[in-house]
N, C-alpha and C positions, 0 to 999 in steps of 0.2 A: 463398519463404515460403508457408506454408499459410494457409488462411483463419483458423484458430484464432490463429496468430501475428499476423496483421493485425488481428484483432479485439482481441487483447490490447494491441497497439501503440496502437490507437485509444482504448482505455480509458485507457491511461496518458497519452496526449496530452490527453484531456479532464481528467484529474487535474492536469496541469500548468496548464491554464486555470483550474481552481478554486484552485490554489495562487497563481497570479498575482492572482486576484480577492481572495483573503484577504489577501495581503501589501499590495495597493494600498489596502485598507480600514483598515490599521493607523494611518496618520496621521490619518484622519478620526475614528477611534475615540478616539485620544488627545486630539484637540481637543474632542471632544464630552464626554469625562469631565472634563477639566481644561483649560478654555480659558485659554491664557496661563500655565498652571501656577501660578496664584495660589491656587486653592481646588479642592476635589474636589466634583464634582456626582454624588451617589450615584444619582440617578434615571436618569442616562444610562448607568450601568454595564452594565445588562443588555442594552440595545440595542447598545452598543459591543461587548460580548462576543459577541453573536449575529452581528453583522456580520463579525466576524473568525473566530469559532469554527466555525460550521457549514461555511463553505467550506473551512476548514483540515481539518476532520474528513473531509469528502467527498474532498478532495485526497489525504489520507493513505490512505484506503480505495481510491481509484481508482489511485493510483500503485503500490500494492502488488499491483494486478492484479484487484481485486474478485473474489475466488474464488467467492462464490455466484453472481455474474453469469456468470462463465465456465462454471460447472457447469450453469447454466440454459441457456446458449447451446449448449454442447457436452457433453451428458450422457454420451455413450458414449465419447468420446475421452479416455482416461486416460494417453496416452503423450506428452502435450505437455510443453514445457519447464517449465511452471509446476508440474507434478506430479512432475517428475523428482527434485528434491531439496527436500523440504519444509523449511520454516524450522527452523533448528536442527539439521538432519541433518548428520552428519559424513561426509565422503567420504574421510577419511584412511585409510591402510593400518593394519589391525589384525592383529597376529600370530595371534590366536586364530581369525580368519576363515580364514587360510591353513592353519592346522593342521586346522580342521574340513573344509575343502574337500579336503585330502589324505586324510582318513579316508573321505570319501564316494566317492573315485575308485576304480573297479574295478581290482583287481590282475590283471595278466596273467602 
């Protein structure tokens, strides 16, 4: 493994720690908003959402690989696994690509 891959793995592991923190705060947030589920306490809604929400957003960003952080740490390395197939890119075979490559091949 290269240093870039190890750094990416460390980022994702930190993301898992944030995910755990967020999920462990859910019962506390539910109890703060509606203790005993008898009534709803609106003043505790924002702190409860904050206790669960920001670690969840940080976990989502870090588990995805934190692309800006990776670019900051490795600005010149564009051949890594994270940049090989951008999100949504299709790696399926397309007949028009094959036809285009045949047109570009030199004839002997």
